Backbone as a ProteinNet text record, in pm:
[ID]
protein_1_A
[PRIMARY]
MVRGSVVWVALDPARGAEIPKTRPCVVVSRDIANEIARTVTIVPLSFKT
[TERTIARY]
1016.8	889.6	809.6	769.2	660.4	519.5	515	365.5	305.2	195.6	96.3	79.5	207	247.9	163.8	134.7	23.4	131.3	180.6	237.6	146.3	210.8	106	202.5	127.6	152.9	117.9	201.9	78.7	84.3	-57.6	-85.6	-145.3	-28.3	26.1	120.6	44.3	-74.9	-195.4	-284.8	-457.7	-485.4	-513.4	-604.9	-728.6	-796.6	-966.4	-1039.9	-1100.5	-1181.2	-1108.6	-976.2	-907.3	-867.4	-847.4	-844.6	-686	-597.3	-479	-441.1	-403	-379.7	-270.2	-274.5	-185.3	-286.5	-268.6	-370.8	-303.6	-345.6	-312.8	-304.4	-190.4	-209.5	-132.8	-186.7	-132.6	-49.6	77.2	157.6	87.3	101.8	29	162.9	274.5	363.2	413.1	475.1	503.1	716.2	729.8	879	982.4	1004.5	1090.7	1065	1029	963.5	970.1	954	1028.5	1170	1212.2	1342.6	1445.4	1426.6	1475.6	1420.6	1294.2	1206.9	1217.7	1223.4	1229.2	1059.7	958.4	815.6	734.2	692.3	657.1	455.7	404.9	228.1	142.1	74.7	-6	-152.8	-230.2	-392.1	-448.8	-454.6	-521.6	-616.2	-652.6	-715.9	-839.7	-973	-1067.9	-1152.5	-1251.1	-1348.4	-1497	-1624.7	-1735.8	-1744.9	-1812.9	-1874.1	-1971
256.9	320	292.3	352.5	389.6	331.8	226.4	180.6	293.7	312	399.9	533.7	518.9	608.8	587.1	706.3	700.4	726.9	630.8	636.3	615.7	663.9	686.2	522	468.3	318.6	312.8	281.2	250.2	88.3	85.7	-45.6	-133.1	-167.8	-195.3	-333.5	-423.9	-442.2	-523.6	-470.6	-493.4	-623.1	-696.1	-831.8	-852.6	-928.8	-922.3	-792.2	-683.6	-623.9	-528.2	-549.4	-431.8	-289.1	-185.3	-55.8	-39	-18.6	11	151.5	182.7	340.3	391.1	518.8	533	573.1	467.8	491.6	554.9	653.3	661.3	508	455.6	346.4	354.2	284.8	302.7	173.3	227.1	112.4	48.7	-91.1	-150.7	-275	-316.8	-425.8	-322.9	-410.5	-369.3	-281.9	-199.2	-105.7	-191.2	-255.3	-381.2	-487.6	-517.3	-606	-500.7	-376.6	-267.1	-246.3	-241.7	-269.4	-375	-469.6	-595.3	-700.9	-686.2	-765.9	-623	-706.6	-618.5	-569.2	-670.5	-690.6	-579.2	-474.7	-410.9	-397.9	-449.1	-451.9	-320	-347.5	-186.3	-248.4	-99.4	-137.5	-35.1	-58.8	61.8	158.2	262.1	328.8	374.9	389.8	444	506.9	583.6	650.2	623.1	653.4	670.9	850.8	910.8	1029.3	1055.9
610.8	617.6	745	772.4	908.8	925.4	1015.7	1007.3	1056.7	974	987.1	863.6	806.8	722.9	622.5	519.3	369.7	276.1	180.6	70.9	-66	-171.8	-277.8	-334.9	-378.2	-439.6	-576.7	-711.2	-797.9	-828.5	-862.3	-796.1	-973.8	-1020.2	-1110.2	-1130.7	-1214.8	-1265.5	-1230	-1277.7	-1198.9	-1216.1	-1160	-1160.5	-1178	-1258.9	-1275.4	-1255.8	-1137.4	-1162.9	-1073.7	-1047.3	-1013.5	-1066.7	-1034.5	-1126.3	-1122.5	-1228.4	-1213.2	-1235.6	-1074.9	-1111.9	-963.9	-973.9	-836.4	-689.7	-631.8	-499.8	-409.6	-294.4	-147.5	-47.3	4.4	41.2	220.6	298.7	453.7	449.6	547.3	576.2	689.2	691.8	789.7	884.8	816.3	853.1	1010.7	1070.3	1185.7	1111.1	1209	1167.8	1132.3	1268.1	1238.7	1124.8	1067.3	990.8	877.9	817.6	713.3	685.2	767.8	808.8	735.2	811.7	736.5	603.3	594.8	447.7	356.6	270.3	109.7	74.6	151.6	160.5	254.8	204.6	322.5	255.4	383	406.2	383.3	275.4	287.8	310.2	265.2	243.7	172.8	50.9	-19.8	43.5	2.8	34.7	-69.9	-56.6	-158	-86.1	-149.2	-68.3	-193.3	-156.6	-252.9	-200.5	-317.7	-320.3	-333.3
[MASK]
+++++++++++++++++++++++++++++++++++++++++++++++++

């Protein structure tokens, strides 16, 4: 995965008031870390209409 990519992620299981659904997320971890580690840091996207 490349930093800045938008990927769809199933955010299950939800905790507390979180909504369990598939949402677009932006990859924010560094590219080199994404190649080496088994964990990728993402930020879920949301919007209000």
